[in-house]
N, C-alpha and C positions, 0 to 999 in steps of 0.2 A: 502492497499500499503505500510503502514510505514512499518508492522508488515511483511508482505509476505520478503521486502527485510531484515529483520534484522534478520529470518529463515535461508534464503540464507546465508550470513556472516556467521551466526554461523555456519550451512554448511560446510560454503568455510576452513574455521578458524578452523573444526574440523578435515576436510581431505587431507588440503593441506600441513600439516608440510609432509606426508609422503611423498605422491609428489613430493615434492622439496626435498627429501632424496634422491629419485629415481633419480629425473634428475638433482642432483648436487653434489652425490657422486665423484671421481675421476677418472677417467680408470684406469687401471694398467699402463700406458703409462704416464699418464701424473703425479701419486704418484713417479715415481722409481727416482727422483730428492727431493724428501720430506723429511724431518729430521725426521729422525723414530727410536724412541730408542729403541724398540722391535726390534729388525733388529738390531744394533747395541747389544745389551746386548743378543742376540743369539750369533752371530759374535764372539765375545772377548771370550767367554766360549766353542769356538772348536778349536779342536785339529789341527795340517796341516792335519792329516789323515783324521780325520773328516769334516776340511773345504773340500776335493777331495770328498769324498763320495758323499760329497749332491749332487755333477754331478751329478747320476748316478740315472735311475731306471729299478725295477725290476722287471720280469713277475709274479704274483698271479692271480691262480683259483683257483675259488669254489667246481671244478666238477673232481677234479686227488686223493683229499683224506685225509687224515691227514697225511699219511707221508710226502707228497708235500707241504700242509699244515704249519708243522711242522719246512719244512728246509726253506722256506721262512723266518718263525718268528727267527732263529737261524743267520740267513743272518743281518735280520734287529738288530738283536741285538748283532750281533759278531764286522757287518762291518758298522753301524748308514748309512746307504745309507736313499740317500733326499727326495725316492720318491717312490711309483708302478704306476702298468699300470698292471689293472685289465683284464681277457681274461672272459672265455666262466663261466659257471657256474647261480648258482641261487641269482635271489637278497635277501632273508630272507639268507641264509647262510654267502651271501657278508656282512650283517654291521655287524651281529655278529661275522666277522672275522678281518673287519676294526676296530671294537669297539680295537679286543687282538692287534691287531699289532700294531695301535695309542697309545698302554699301554704301550709297547715294547723299541717306541723309544726315542730319547734321545729328540730330537724336531720332531715336528709333519710332517707327510709322506704330500707330495704334490702327490695326488692319480690322475690317468687319466685313462682313458678309450679310444677307437676308438669306437665311437659309433656316425658315421653321417647321419644312420638316426634311430638313437635313443638305449635304452636297448636294444631290440631288436636282433638287431644285434651280442651282446652276449650273452645275459643272457636268459635261458629261463622265461615263467610267465610274460614280459612288453610288454612295446607297440614297434611295430617294423611300424615306419612310412615309407611314400613312400622312394624310393633311390632317389638320386639327380636325376637321370634324368626326373626323376617322376615329379619332383618339377619344375625342368627345363620349363616343359610345362606351367605352370600357371601365368596367366599373373597379377594376383595381390600378391603382395608381400608382403603383410602386413601379408596372409597368413604364407609365408617365415617365417616373424617377430614370428608370434606367435607360430610356428616351434619349432624354441630356446627357446623361452621361457618354454614350457613345457618338451623341452628334461634338460633345466637348471632346472629345479624347480626336475625331478627327477634324474638328478645328486646329487644337495643335499642331500634331499633324503637318497642319500646313501653314504653321505659325501666325492663324489669328487667336482676334484675341476677344471681337464683337458680335457676337451673334444678334443681331436685330429681328430677338422673338422672345420668348411666346406672342402672341396677338393675343391681346386680354378685350376682344374688341366682343362686345354679346350682340351674335346676330339675332339679332329680332324682327328684322325687315326680309325679307325674302327674296326681295325683287334686288337688294342689294346687287350692283353690280363690280364691286370691289373684294370684300370680306368675302360672305360666304360660307365656301370648305375649309377659308383657312380662321374660320374664328371656331372655338370647341365646342360653340352651340347660342344656344337661347337661353338658359338659367342660368342667370349672374353666379350661384354658389358652382355650379359644376364648371363651370369658366374658372372662377377664380382656385378650387380646388385642383384643375385639371394646370394651369397657368402655373402654382407655385411650384408643386413633383415639380413639371417642365425646368419650370424657373433653378430650382434646386439643384437638376441633376446637373447644369449647367455651372452653375456658380463656383459648386462645390468641386469641382474638379474645375477652377484657376479661368475660366469664360465669364468675361460682362452678357450680363443682358442688355434689349432695349425694351421693355415692354410698350405694348403698341395698344392704341392709336390713341395717346389722349388729348378731351376727354372723353375718346366713347366713339367711333366710326363703320359699328352696328347698324344703326337705324336711317342709312343716309340710300339715295336714288338716285344719287352722283361718283362719277369716277375718281378721287380729286385730284388724279394723274391729268385728266379734262380738263376740268369749270371745277366751281369752286362751289361744292355743296353745303347746305345750311341747315341747322340742326332749330329748329323751332320750336324746343320744347320746353317749362319750365325748369327756373332753377333745382324744383325740389324733385322731376323727376331724372335729371341727370344725376347727381346727390346720390339718388337714393339707389340709383338702374347701373349708367352708363358711366359712371365713376366706382361704383362700387368693387370692380376686381381693382383697381390703383391704388385706389384705395388698404387695401387688405393685402396687396402687396408692399406695398412700400412699408407697414407695418413689419413683414419678414425680410426687411432689407433687399429688393432690388434694387440693383445695381445703375440699373437705366430706366429714364423714358423716355421714348419717341412721341412727336407733338402733333396732331394732325393739321393739313391745310383743312379750317371750314370755318365759315362764319357760324357763331351761337349769338347770335343777340341775348340771350338770358348772361351769358357769360360776359359781354363786351357785344354795346351795341352800336360800336366803332359801323359806320356801313361798308360793304364788300371784306371787314378785315378776316381774314386767315387766324385762325388761333394760334400759331403758328407766330403771329408778332404779336399778338395777345397783350400786354404787360398785366392785366389784369387775369389776364386765366393762366397765364406761364409762373410766372410771378407770385402775383397774389393769390390764387390759384395753388398751384400745383407746389410752388418752393415755400409758401409761407403758411396756408389754408392747412395743409396734408403736409406739411415741414419735410418733403422732401428734398435731400441733399444730395444726391448722388448726381449722373450725370444726367442731364437734360438733349436731347437731340433732339432737333430740326428732321421734319419730313424732307424729304426729297426737294434744295431748290431751286429743283428746272423743272416739276412738278406744275402745268397750267393751274391749280387750285391755288398755286402762293405769287407764280408772276404776273398772271392775268392783270391783275389789280398793281403788282408790285415790283414793275421792268428794269431794268439797268443797272440792276446789281443793291436798287431800296430793299428788296424783299429782304439784305445778308444783314444790310444791317441792322433794319429795324426787327430781325430776329433777336441780335444780338442785344439790344435795348431790354426784347420781349422778357431775356432772360437765358435760352440758350446758351448750351457749354459746345456746342458741336452746333454747325453749320454741315449738315452733308450733301452733296452735288452742290454746288452754285456753280451757277452757268460761265460763274468766270473769274476763281479765285483770285486773281493777280487784281481786276477791277474790285475786287469786296475787298480784298486788304487795302486797297487808295481806299473806298470809300469813309472805311470805319475809321481810318487816320485822321481823313476830311471831317467827319461826327465829333469827333473828341475835339479835335481841335474846334471845334463849333457847342460844344460844350451838351451833345447829346447826347454823350458816354465817357465816361470815365475813362481813366486804367485802372485803377479799383476794380471800376465792371469785370474787365479784361485779365486782369489776374485772381480774378476769384475764376473763372473758368478753365484758366492755364493753369492754372497749383491741381484743382479738380480732375486733369487732364493728363498731365504730370503723374500724381497716381498710380492711376490707373495704369497707365505701364508699366509703373513699379509693381504694381497688384500683378500685374498680367505677366510678369516676370520680363521687362527688358530692360532693366537695368544691369540684365544679363544678357545678352543677346547674344543667342547663338548661329552659324550658318542653318538652314535645313537641310537634310538629307538627302541628296535630288533621284535617291534611285529606290525600286521595290517600292512606289507610291501609289499605285493603284494596289498593289495585293494587300497594302500596311491601309488600306482604308477601305474595302470590303473583306474584313474580319469574318471569320464564322460566325463568331457570339451577336455582331451585329444585324449579319443574315437571320442568325436563328434567332435575336428578338423580332425582326420585322416581320418576321412568321407568326410569330405568339402575340404583333401585336395587332395582327389580321385579326386570327384567329381567338384574340378576348371584344375584338367588334362586334362581330353579326350578331344579327337581331333578326332574330325572329317575331312577326306581327299575323296576328290574329288569332291562326291555334299555328301546332307545331304537328297537326292528326295528320298531314300529309304524307311527312314524315314518319312517325309512325305509326302508321298502315302502308307505309310504301311494301310494295313485294317485288323482289329482285326478278319472279320468276315471268312474273304478267307482263302481256306486249307493251316497250315501252316507248313514246314518242320523245327525245330531246330535238328544243330549237334554238337555235340560236336567232337572237331580234338581232339586226346594227350589228351582228358581224359581215363578215368576209372572207370567214373559212373555218377551218378548226382552231379553239384554246387549252389550254390547259384546264378548264373547269370541265367542256368534253370529254377531251380524252380522258381523263378519271375517273368521270360516272361510268362513261360506257361500258367501259371491261366486268364492271360491276354487277351492267346489266343481263339476264341470257337470251333476248327479243326481245333490240330494239333498237330503232332506226334515225340519222340524224339528220334534220333538215335545217337548212340555211337561210333566213329572210336578210338582206341588206334592209337598210332604213330607209331609203326606198324604193322599196320593194312594188312591182307593178301591184296591179287589182285582181289580174288574174295569178299571179305566182299566188298571192295566200290566199284565193277560191281554191288554186290547188289543191295546197296545203290541209286548208282548213276540209278540204274531203275526206285527204288521206287519214286526219285522224277521228273519225270515223271509227277506222279496223284498231284502232288502240287504247288498252283500257287504262292507263295513267301517262301523264306528260309531266313534261320535267322543260319551263318555256328560262332562260339563263332573256334574262334586257340589258342590252349591255350598252355601254356610253363609249364611245371608242373616240371619241377628241382625248386634244394633250391632259385636257383639265376639262372635268364633268359639269355643264353649266345645270343652272337653275332646272331649265324645259331642256325636256330630252330632246334631239332634232329629227326625232323622228318625222314623216311624212302622215298624214291624216289617216290613210289606211290602216299602217299598222298600230296605232293608239285604237283606235275602233277594231281590232283585230285583237290586241290583249285585252280588253273589257271581255270578250266574244271566250277570249282564251280563261280568264279568271269564272266563271259561270262552269267551268267543266275542271273535269277530273287530274286539275293543274296544280303543282309547287312553284310557283312564282319565285325565281331568284334574277335579284336585283341587282344589278354594280351598276350603281347610277348617285349622285348628287342624290340626297331622299327627299327635297325640294320636286323632285322632275316626279316623283310618285302623284303626286297635286295635280299636272298635270295630264294624265294617264285616267280618268272615271270609269268607273267598274273595275277599278285592279281592286277595289277593296270588298270586291264580291271573292275572292281567291282565300278561302281556309287558308291557306302557308300563304305566309312573302319573307323568304329569303332577304334580309337585307344586306346588303355588303357597304355600298355608300362611295365605293369607286371600285372601276378595276385595274386592280392590279395583278401580278401572275401570282401572290402570296392571298390577296381576297378570293380569285379562282378556285383555292386548294384550299381554304379553308370552309366552303361555302361546299363541296366535291364531298369533304369531310364529312360535314353535317348530317349530308342526305347520306351516306353513309353510316354514319351511325357510332363513329370511334368519334367528332367533335360533339361537343357539349355546345352548344350558343349562349351566350351569356350577356350578348350588350344590348343596351338598352336605348332608345331612341332621343338625342340629344338635343334636338329641335320637335315641334309644331309643328305637322305639315300641312294639316286639314280636320276637319272636323270627326275624322276616322281615326288618327294616327298622330294623337300628340306626343308628347317631352313627356319623358319615362317608358311610354310605350316598349313591353319585347318581353316577350316567355323565356324563363330560366328554367335553361332542361336540368 
């Protein structure tokens, strides 16, 4: 017994320092007031121009060719900007280019990416995890934490420090053209819980976040990339609903917040003023009322929602006056720096205001490890970003999200010996779902109907179905991002209603809101909802039909009077 206890003690002593380090490292917010010789040293060496430049993050790509890459390098050398935001390209190329860009910068660059569902949102040959709407259906939030952890590992492998995620907008407008599947759903408590797990997975593994889009972009019908949305709601409504996740996550030490481009008269009645440029919203509410001490990022300053009414660099200046620490994607950073200096000379801005943001940015760089910058390894990048454990997690997330609506009677009573029709709707050929289901059936035929199938094709299939005892209908949205309205022609949508009245199991690989545009589908005894048309979702549904996977997902949004938030049969 003594030997066993001694052995256990030795094991604990061996592993506990690493555990303690992971548990006791201060959050970015906690570190803001700590003495920091590195930050002080770097700050003292910055010229006035370079202090302003630290507030700017510019766009970077690895898919636009050498001339574009060289132009970014010139901006880094000439303007000494504070950071980069990487967009489309490839991971190997990005690792090489990151080393180059960091070597050119006087102060290490803070590097970000908008990677809500992982690097695959921007980069080829990398992992695309489920959309946040899919994650909203999952009942085990520890899986969401693990998602954040795996994405943090990917970020660090590519030398990135800030994920512009998670999206904490409450998507209570099905017609929202810009949020939709990017949201965890329309219930503020579920959105907050899921976002907290994702955020902690990132921050516990040394990646900064930027929860977005403050004070809430979920109930708009205008895309701020193209115009300025207006939120006409009362202050009470905004406080209790849109701002709820931000308030709660700020209490949990969110390191960053991104401010949206929206006009919100209840918070600032200045005509056509985006929230990004509003001092009452950014400083008055976010910093003073909510007590947020972390980094405040503007949404992209090249978007029409902000530059439509404030062109020529005025938006950049007003963004800093409003209280933003980081100006993301100015249309022209050199011009913006000149205009900020002019604003200081004319007393629109003060150096104290600039220095406050510079120090927060430098502390963020220190917290992210940029005080000890090391070149990235540029070999074996793709395999190290496609780890077995991350691929296994991707499947576990899809498995946990599968939601059964109405009942699971069709699954329970499924007979593998009966003559079965498998219909792939919206598809152009066989798919993973079909190839996994068909071998389980002794007598089946596969029908394929594209999204614009002719009346004749539909009638022919309908006639054939009279000869079958049970039917499996796969409804697929094959677009890159599933829309709230399925892009099928009307004959196909009417055929879905007809099929729902038959002995059919409806398997939906699409945006949940698409169900609202399929009147009659609610008559189906069993609907298996997957939220998106991924390989992992197709594997999960095939296993649910086979009985080897039990569905546990719950609807994260209300679709219509038939299907409400929280619906879902737990098997």
